[in-house]
N, C-alpha and C positions, 0 to 999 in steps of 0.2 A: 393746100400745103400740108401733106402728111407729116414731115419731119416736124413743123411747128405744132401740130396738133399733138403728136406724142409727147413733145417736149412740154406742152401745157398740161397735158394729163399727167405725167410723172412728176410735176412740180407740186411742192407742199401748198395746200391753199393758205395754211397760216403763216408761212414764212413771208418776211419782208422782202419787198422788191429788190432785186439786185441791182445795184450800181455799175456804172460803166466800168469795164475792164481798165481802160486807161486812167480813169480816177483812182482806181485800186493801186496800180503800179505807182502813181505819183505820192499816193499817201504812204505805202510801204517804202518808198525811197526817202520820204520826208522823216518817217519814224526812224529808219535805220541811220539817217544822218544824225538824229537828235542822239540816239544811243550811243553811237561813235564819239561824239562829242563829249558826252559825259564820261565814257569810259577813258578817254584820252586825257584828261584831267587828273585821273588817278596814279598813283605811283604803280600799281599793278592792275593794268587794265584787264576786264573781264567782259564777256559777251552775255551774261546773265540778264535776262530782262527784268525790270523792276516788279519785285513781289508784291502783291496786294497786301501781305501781312507784315510789310515792312515796318509800320509804325504801331503795331500792336505790342501792348504793354505785356512784359512776361514777368513771372514770378521770381522772388529773389533767391534762386538757386541755381546752381549749375545744370545743364542739361547735355545728355549724351546723344542727341538727334543729330545725324549727320545727312546733309541734303547733298544729293548727287549734283554734278556740275556739267554733265552731259559732254565729256571730252573723252579723247581716245585713251588717256591715262588719268590716274588718280594723283592727287598730291600726297606726297609722303610725309608723314610727321612720325617722329620718334617718340612721341607721347601717346600712351594707349588709355590712360586714365582721364577722368573729367577734370577740368581745370579747378584749382584750388581756390579761386577767388569767385565771388558771386557774380552772376551775369547783371548788367546794369539794366534796370527796368525802365530808365526814363526814355521817353521817346525820342528819337534822333529828330534833331532840326531839318526840316526839308531842304534849307538853304545852306547848311554849315558846310557840307561837302564841297559845294561850289564856291564859297566864299573864302574858306581857309583850310589850311592842311596842318596836322599836327606836326610839330617839329620833331625830326628824327632823333631817337634816343640811342646814343652810342653805348653799347654794353661791351664789358670786357670779362670774358670768360677766364677763370685762373689767372687773374690780373697778377697777383703778387707773386705766384710762382713763376710765371712767364717773366715777369721782371727780373726775378732772381737768376734764372737761367740765361736769360739775355745779358746781365751783368757779367756773370761768369764767362760767358762767350767773349765779351770784350776784354775781360782780364786775361784770358788765353791769348787773345790778338796781342795785347801788350807784351805778354811773356814771351812770345816767340820774337816779336820785333826788337825788344829791348837788349837781348843778349848778344847781338851782333857786335858791338864795341867790344865786350870782353873776350869773346872767342877769336876776334879777329887775328891778334897776334900768333895764336896757335894754328889758325887756318893757314897763315901766310908761311909759318915755318915748315908746316907738314906738307903743303902743295906747292911751296916755292912762288907763291904769288907776288907779283909787282904791284905797286901802287895803283897802277891802271887797272889790273885784274881785280883787284880788292874794291875799287870803287864801281866796277861793272856790277856788282852785286846789287848796288842801289839802284842802278839802271834796270836790272831784273826784276826788281820788286815794282819798280814805276811801269814797266811793260805789262807785268801780270795784273796790276791794279786797273789799268786802262782797258785791259782786255776784259775784266770781270764786269767793269762798269758798262761798257758798250754791249754786252751779252746779257746782263742781269734781267733786263726787261723781256727779252726773247725767251730766256729760260724759265722765268716766272709765268709767262703765258703758256709755255709749253707743258710745264709740270702741273698747271692749275686745271686742266681739262678734266671733266668727270661726265659720266653718263646719267642723265636726269632720271631715266625710268627705273634705275636700279635703286633699291632701299639701302643697300651697303656700297661702301666705295672700295676700290682695289688699290692696293699700294703700287701696282703696276701702272706705268702710264699708258694713256690711251692713244690710240692714233686713228683719229676720225678720218684722215684723208684716205684710208685704205677700207673703211667700212662703206656699207650700202648709204647711198645719199638718199635721205628723205625728202619731203616736200618743203617742209620748213627748216630742216636740221635741226630740230628742237631735241634731239637725244643728247645732245652735248652742251654743257655749261661750262663756266669758268668760275673756279673757287680761289678766292685770295687767300684762305686760311690754308688749303691744301698745297698751294704753290709755296707760301711761305715755310710750311712744314718741312716739305721736300727739299727747298732750297738750303735751309738751316742744316739738315741732316746731312746732305751731299757735300755742302761746303765744309763742315766740321770733319767729315771723313777724310777729303782732300787735305785740310789742314794737319791732320794727323800724319798723312805720308810725308810731310816737311820733316817732322822729327825723325821718321825713319830713314829718309835719305840722307839727312844731315849726320846721323849716328852711324851710317853705313861706312863712311869715309871713302867713297867710290871715286872721288876725283873731282875735279874742278867743274866738268860739264854736268854731272849729276848735282853738284852743289849749287850750280847756276839754276838749273832747272827746278830746284828745291824751293829756291827764293821766288822764282815765277809763280809756282804753284802756291806758295804761302800767301803772296800778294794776292793772287786771283782768288783764293778761297776767302780772304779778308774782305775783298770787294763784294762777294756774293754774301757774306755774313751782314756787313754793315748796312748794305741798303735796305732790307726788311726790319733790322733790328733798329736802325735810326728811324724809320718811318713808324715803327711799333712804339718807340720811345716818346716820339713827337706827338703821336695821337692819345697818349696817355697822361700821367701827370706830368705837369710842367718840368719838375725837377728830375725827371727819370733820364733825359738826354744828358743833362750835365753829370749826373751820377755815373752813367755809362762810359762817357768819355774819361771820367775821373779814374774809374777801375782799370780803363786801358792804360792810362798812364801810371797808375800804381803797379801794373803788371810789368811795365817797363823798368820800373824801379827795383821791383822784388826778383826779378831773374837774374840780373847782373849780380846782386848780392849773394843769392843762393849759388850761382855757377861760381863766383870767385871763391866762396866758403868751400865748395867741394874740391876744386882745384887746389886750395891751399892745404888740404890734408892729403893730398896724394892722389886723388881719384882722377882718372883721365877725363880730359875735358867732353868727349863724345858721350860719356855716361850720362851727362846731364840732359841729353836729348832723348836716350831711351828712358830715364826716368820721367820726363815730362811726357811719355806716352800715357802714364796711368791717368794724368790730369786731363790728357785729351780724351780718353775712353770715357771718363766721367762727364765731360763736356757733351760728347755725342749722346750719351745715355740721358742726359739732364733735358738737352734740347728736344729730343725725341719723344720723351715722355710728357713734356710740358705744352709743347707747341702742336701736338696731334690735334686735329680738329674735334671739337666736342659735338655731341648729337645736336645741340641748339644750332650751333654755327652751321652744321651740314643741312639742318632743315632751313634755316633763313636763307642760305645761298641757292638751295634747291627751288625754294620759292620765288627767289628773284630770277632764276633762270626760267622758270614757267611763266612769270609775268613778263619776261622778255619775249618769249615765243609768242604769247597772247598779243603783245605790243606789235609785233611784225605781222601777226594775221591781221590785226584791224587795220594796219597799214594798207595791206594788200586789198582788203575789201573796200577801203576808200578809194582805192586806184580804179575800182570798178571791173577788176577782172573776176571772171566767173569761177575759174579752177586753178588754184595755185600749182597743182600737179602737173596740168597740162602746159603752164609756163616754164616749170622746171624742166619737163621733158623737151620742150622746144625752146632752147635758150635765145635763139632769134626773136621769138615772138614776146620778149619780156626784156625790160631793162632794169628790172628791179634787182639788187644785189643784197642778199641776206648775210649779216654777219653777227653771229651768236658767240657769246662768251669771249669776245675780244674788242679791245677799244678800236675805234674807227682810226684813230691817228696815233702815231708813236709818240708817246710820252718824252722820249729823250729827244726828238727832233723839236717838239713844241718847246721844251726846255732851252734848246741851243738857239731858238728863235727869239728868245727874249733877253733884252738888254740887262736886266738886273742881274740874270743868271751869269753872263759874262763878267759883270762887275764884281759879284761875290766871289766868282771863281778866281778872278785876277787878284783879289784882295787876299784869298787864302793861300795862292800861289806865293805872294810875297811873304805872308806871314809864317808859312811852313819853311820857306827857304831862310828866314831870319832865325827860326826856332832850330832848324837843324844845324845851321852854320855856327850859332852859339854854343850848343852842346857839343858839337864835334870838334871844336878848334880851342876852346877855351882852356883846356887842360894843357896842350902844348904851347899855348900862348903864356900861360903862367909859369911853365917849366922853363922856357927859353927867356922871357923878358922879365920875369919876376923870381926866377931862381927858385921856384916853390920846391918842397920836401916831396921827392918821388914816391914815398911810402903814403902819403896821405893827399896828395893833390887829385888823385883819381876819384874821391869823395865828392869832388866839385860837380861831377856830371850827376852822381846820384841825387845831390842836392837840388839841383836844377830839376830833374823828372820828379822829385818830391815836391817841389814848389808847384809844379804845373799840376801835380795831383791835387794838392791841397786846394790851389785856386780854383779847379773844376768842382770839386765837392762843395765848396764855400758857393760858387755860383749856383750850382744845382739846389742849395738849400734857400738861397735868397730870391730866386728867379720867380717863385709864385707871388711874392709880394710886390713885384716890380712892374710898372707898366712898359710900355714899349718905348716911350722917350727916356724913361729912367734907365732902362737896359742900354740904351744907345750912349747916352752920356756917361755911364759907369763904365762901359768899354772903352770909351774915348779917354777918360781920365788914366784908366789902367795903362793904356799904350803910352799916354804922355809920361807918366812916371817911370815907365819902363825905358823910354829914350833917355830919361836922366839917368837911370841906373848904367845904361851902357856908357855914358858920357863919364860917369864916376870911374869905372873899368878903365876908361881910356886915359884919364889925366891923374888918378891916385895911384901911386906906385906902391900897394900894400897887399900882400897875399891875403890877409883876412878879410880885408874890405872888398877885395875883388870877389872872393869866394861868397860873402854874404849878398853882394849885389847880384852875382849870377843867380843864387837861389832865389832872391826877390824878383829878379826877370821871369823865373819860372812861375812863381805865385802870380805875377801880373799878366803873364801871357796865358795862364790856365784858363780865364773866362772866354778868350777869343775864340776858339774854334767852335765850342757850343753855342756863343751868341751868335755866330755867322750862321749856323745851321737854323737856329731859331728865327733869325731874320730871314731866312728864305722860306720857312713855312709861313711866316706873317704876310710877307709881300707878294708870294708867288701863288698862282692857282694850286688848289689842292689836288687838281689831276696829274701834276707835274713834281710833286713833293719828293716821292722816292727817287725819280731819276735826277732831280736837281740836287739832292744831298749826296748822291752817288758821283755826280760830276764834280761837286765841290771837294770831296774826298779825295777823288782822282787828281784834280789839280793840285791839291795839297801834297800828295805823293810826288807828283811832277816837280813841285817847287823844292821838295825836299831832295830830290836828286840833282836838279840843275845847278842850284846855287852852291852847294857844297863842293860840285865839281869845279865851277868857275873860281870860287873862293881857294880852293887848292892850287889852282894854276896861278893865281894872282900872288899867293904866299910863296909858291916856288920861285917865282920870277923877282919878287920885291922883298920877301922876307915875313916872318911871321909877325912882325911888329906892325904890319899893315892890316892885322885882322880887324881892328876898329874902324879902320877905313870902309869896311864893308858892312859890319853890324850896325853901327850908328845910321848910315842912310837908309839900310833897310827898315828899321824901327821907324825912322822919320817917314819913310814912303807909306808905310801901313797906316801911320797916324793920319797922314793927308788924306789918304784914299778913304778911310773910315768917316772922315769929316763930310765926304760928299754923298753918303747914304742919308736917307729921310729920317728926320727925328720924329716924324708923326706918322702913324700908321696909314699908308695910302689905301685908296680904294681897291679891293682884291676883285679882279676879274675871274669870271666862272666860264671855263670853256664849255661850249656846247657841240 
């Protein structure tokens, strides 16, 4: 057998005897399965084999040695200097990584400045929304608007807000795309669908901070267009479109801002909503003051452009992603790519490129940078979401009806002074601002149960105030009761958003809060229209027949919500 003789002659005499090839394959498969099971338990799966130096003790100083990871691209890091802290010399436990995981640490870059810019954006939203009642007589006189056309502006706001709510998730996903291999990000939006497709599509990832930054800037620019269109006096169609764009931009602004506030300090959400109410108080006073000295009403909108420009610059400078945020999200994108590669190897396929080139041979679908399911659809499938949305629908209907018709009610049934009765509305909004500021200050010290019963007590006292307005025929008492209703109503909206964050999964928080705000806008449009129709048919004296049942309804509905924090489920 010449071949066997040559093989024996060429073999090293000192080498150990070679095992069977089948045994080698079984051992390699078993070792690969063990490595994959270890990497799958980590947050960022890797394919690095265990190093024999992993348990070696190191000196108590930082090192600049970098170990190559044998991959097609290198991890980008914005930090070029050595770490400022000493390297831990304690030998790692061989079982710690398998038994437990470190709790994720939430970091907030530029927290105080971002909170300040977000608060000012909320103030600008209230500033634009609160002046409608003051300028409405001038709009009706200049454009010959009927009551129906005037009411259609509220319907325009509702349409714009709902459009923004249903599109905000898609817009955030679209604007959050970035190219992983690049060390710098471009402000221009990437279009991966037109680029060359790679085996694992790991060129692109999703950045939450980039999406939030671009959405806030775009929405604030759209909101500035509202002031330009209103000041131009171009007719009712332009004015209608201006209200649609204003509500659309506010929906885009409030979704990421509410999520940012809810993830930060507990009092941030209450302060943000309080400043929005304060903007609704300040803008009518400023507008009425400049009109009283002879300045045309439309100059108020042109003057508001200065505040809007500052708002755009403030948001753009503060919410721009920091290098550390870009680094963390780039690492997350690389980890997601490794995870998908490990899934592919576990499936037993030899070449992912061949599977991509031949789609019929593979059933695996890779989805990078995007969530597998729509958060909006998940939120709509949850009963608590519908319960909270229905509650806020009734609450905003009660709030808008109370502040919209109380002045007319006092004029015609209590014969109030025409020169001073207008301040009742300002007192109502000022009360809401005070109530929300107090709520934001007190919420860190309150438990879930205490918050629930505190809001329930506020609603019950508000029902009593509505009854006092109904049965006590006194201008002063009715004005004071209306202001107290505002104070008691102040905590309701932020408390509803806080409850949504507490009882709904984290994956749907942004979509849930956007839906709640949209239903609030819907309630603020539907109930005033129905109330106006009732008052036209039965008279203004029947206003309390609407406000009291609405307040009682929200009190009953709030009672049905849980008093103890339920177990929160995590969507997988």
